[in-house]
C-alpha positions, 0 to 999 in steps of 0.5 A: 504464453507470457501471461500463462507463465505469469499465472503458473509462477505466481498463482496458488488457487484451488480450482473447483468446478461444481455444476451444482454449486450456486452463488449464495443469495444476495445482491451482487450488483456492483455498487457504484463507488464515487471515489473521485472528487468532481472538479470543473474541467476548466479549473481541475488542474488549478484546484488539484495544485491548490489542494496539493499545496495545502495537503497534510501527510501525517497525523498523530497516530491513534492509538499510539504506536506502542499500543498497535496490534500488528498481527491483526487486520485493520480494525473497524465495523467493516473489518474481516477477521483473519479466519474469514471465508468470503464469498463473492462474484467475479467482476471483469475489471482491468487494473495496473500491474503484472501480479495476480489480483482481481476484483470481486463483488461481495453480497451487498455490492461492495467491490473488493480487490483480491491479491494472492499467490505465495510466490507473489511478493505484493500481498506480503509486502503491502500488508506489512508496509500499510500496517506500519505506515498507518501505525506511524501516522501516515496514510495507507490503504487497508489490507486484510489477510483472510483464510479464503476467498471463494470467487464464483465465476472466476477464471482458474487464475484470475489476473485483471491485467489480462482481462481478455484471458479472464473473459475467455476463461470465466465460467459462472458454473465454477467457483475458485477458492483462493486460500489464503488471500489478501483483500484491499480496501482504499484509504477513506477519501475521494481521489483528487486528480486532474488530467496528467496528474492522477497521483503525485511525485516526490519531487512535488513535495516542495510545493506543499506550503505550511503557511497555507495549512499544508504539512510542516517540513518536518512531517514531509521529511518524515514521509521521505524518510519512511519511504527510504526505510521501506525502499519504496522504489516504485514511486511513479506518480500513479503510486501516490495518491492525493485525497480529500478526507471525508467531509472535506469537500468544498461546495465552491469546488476543491477540497478543504482537507487534502491528504497525500500518502503512499498508495501502492507499496507492494514493491517494498522491503527490497528491492525488488520486494520482500528480499531480506538481504537487499533490504538489509544492505540498502542504507538509510543515508546517502550522506550521513553527515548531511542527512542526505537520502537517495534512491538512485541505487534502486531500480528506475534510478529513484524514479520520482524521488529526488536526493534531499538533505533532511531536517532534524525535525523530520528525523526526530519525528520518525525516530520518535514513532519508530522507537516506540515499537517493541521487539515483539511488535516488530516480529508481529509485523512480519509474522502478521504479514505471513513473511514466514510463508513467502515462497520466492527466493532464498530461505532468508526471505522467510527468516523472521529473526532476520527481518526483525534484526534488519528492521531494528538496525534501520531504526538505529540508523535513524535514531542513534546518530547525531542531530541533522545539521541545521540548513 
């Protein structure tokens, strides 16, 4: 019953049964994705820890922030235009989380994750957060807003967390139109994980060693600060990812180019997510005088995020990137993520002027202040 209630609350799919309809020609055999870096079992933990100690967390953004089009989907040869209407075959595959999402196979075998629902905050928050993170130089998955996904074989309200229901209601003679929809593709790279360490926790950031090629303290503090900016309270270890960048595999084992980033950012711009009043009220600084940041007032008492006094270098790095954004770009960020059409909560959650004002006020909290004290 609870599962059916979740579907009723969040779903916005047009369900179509058509015995005469058939899947368009193509190879819909799921392509095996080698997304994990193979590590020897007896050395997996040591190699993972070594990679994390040498991980980067930020790269100078290309193009510069001022040149980013926040209304458009992520660029690239495999990009989808916003008006795209995709056709895919349903794939029964379980995933974490309670919000509506499912896996689907495109012609050619690529497996995509589709998120949907006008009352589901995750697609809205994740589109905005990933576009911002990517533009600023931090890693992020690629989120594409498309006009429609036509899923052949889908149950009426697909939700991969309840795979037993999906299996029961799936019907190859039916297609389901999800309109609009958000398609997720992962950040390029092979995941670096070991038993008990599928991702990374914020309290581990102190283990990154710049002397060994890892991120500088200023870059680490900028990452902490953007997480506070987004109110990224659901920061359990599984929601951050450590990857080996393409071409960075070490033939002797491990990775030469590890990169750590915020992977699941669907619970942002809140708490809980896409809540303008709550986001506006959450302060950037727990102690402005010492540049201390904290998430203890957020759900899970901050989860893996520990209170820390940030360096001036970290504050300046993030401020220098954020202040390049023009007011029109800030509006494009929220308009491109479709915030005006979010259907949950008070009208303020759909107020683009309110989101732009809150964003600029948070940027001012970071940029328009005295330098952080030298430790």
